[in-house]
N, C-alpha and C positions, 0 to 999 in steps of 0.2 A: 463551756466556760463557766465556772462557778464563782459567783461574787460574795464578798463578805456582807453581812447584814448591813443595809443602809448604803451600800456602795454600788448599787446597780445603775448602769448607764440608762438614762431616758432619752428617747428619740421620738420627737413629735408627740410627747406626752405619754408614750407607751414605754414601760420599763423593759430592759433587755432580759431575755430568758436566762434562767439559771438552773436549768434542768436539761438532761440529755434525753431526747425522745427517739425512738426507733420503732418502726412499723414495717410489716410485710404481710402478704397474703398469698395464698396458693389457690387457684380455681381450676377445677376439672369439670368440663361440660361437654355433652355430646348431643347434637341436634338429631332427633329421630325423624325418619323419612315420612312420618304420618302426623297429622293434626297440629302441626307446627310446635311440637313440644321439645324441649331441651332441659333434661334433668341435669343438676349440677351439685357438686360438693365443694365447700369453701372452707378454708382454714385461715385464721387471721392471728396475728401476734402484734401487740401494741405495748411498747415499754414506755410509759409516760407517767412518772409517779405523781399520784394525787391522793387526797384524803379519802375520796369516794372509791376509787378503783384499786387502791393500793399501788404496788411498784409496777405491775404489769397485768395485762389481761390476755387469755388465750380464748379464741372464739371459734370453735368447730360449728358447722352448720350445713345446710342443704337446702334445696329448693328447685324450682322449675321456672323456666322462661316459657312463655306462650307467645308464638309469633302469629299475630292476626294478619299481617301483611308486611311488606318490606319497611314500612314506616311506623307501625304500632306493635309494641311488645308489652306484655304484663309479666312482671316478675313476682313470684311469691317465695318468701324465704324464712326459714327457721334458723335462729342462731342461739347458742348456749354460751353465755359470757361467764367465764371462770377467772376471778381475781388470783394473781399468783405474787408471792413475795419470795425473793431469793435469799433474803436474810432470815434465817431460821429462828433468830431471837425476837423477831418482830411478832406483832399480834397475829392471831389466828384468823384466817380469811374464810374458813369453812362456813357455809350457810349464807354467803353473800353472792351466790350465783345468780344469774338473771337468765330468763327465757324470753327470747324476743321473737315475735311473729311479725314480718313486715311485708309490704306489698309496694310496688312501684309501677306506674304507668308511664312508659318510655314512648315518646312521640318524636320522630326525626322529620325535619322539614327543611 
């Protein structure tokens, strides 16, 4: 739903959204039989128009999960964030790519 300027519905102090967001991801991983290693490839797509990211972002990446035991996993991941604009008349997004290196310690209890 797209609202006219100044006509957005406010519920509990929060204005209703006036954009369409779409996101998806694909994950391929294979747990190796030794050292608790699980290499993975990830691809993400997010269409949520903002001034910072543009109209959409495409995020390929990869990493590895390290399973220490059944309750503790360490994830190391690299992602390459590329802004995308579908409207060719819009501004050029080249040079606004991001390189992200992240880690996550996952503890299940």
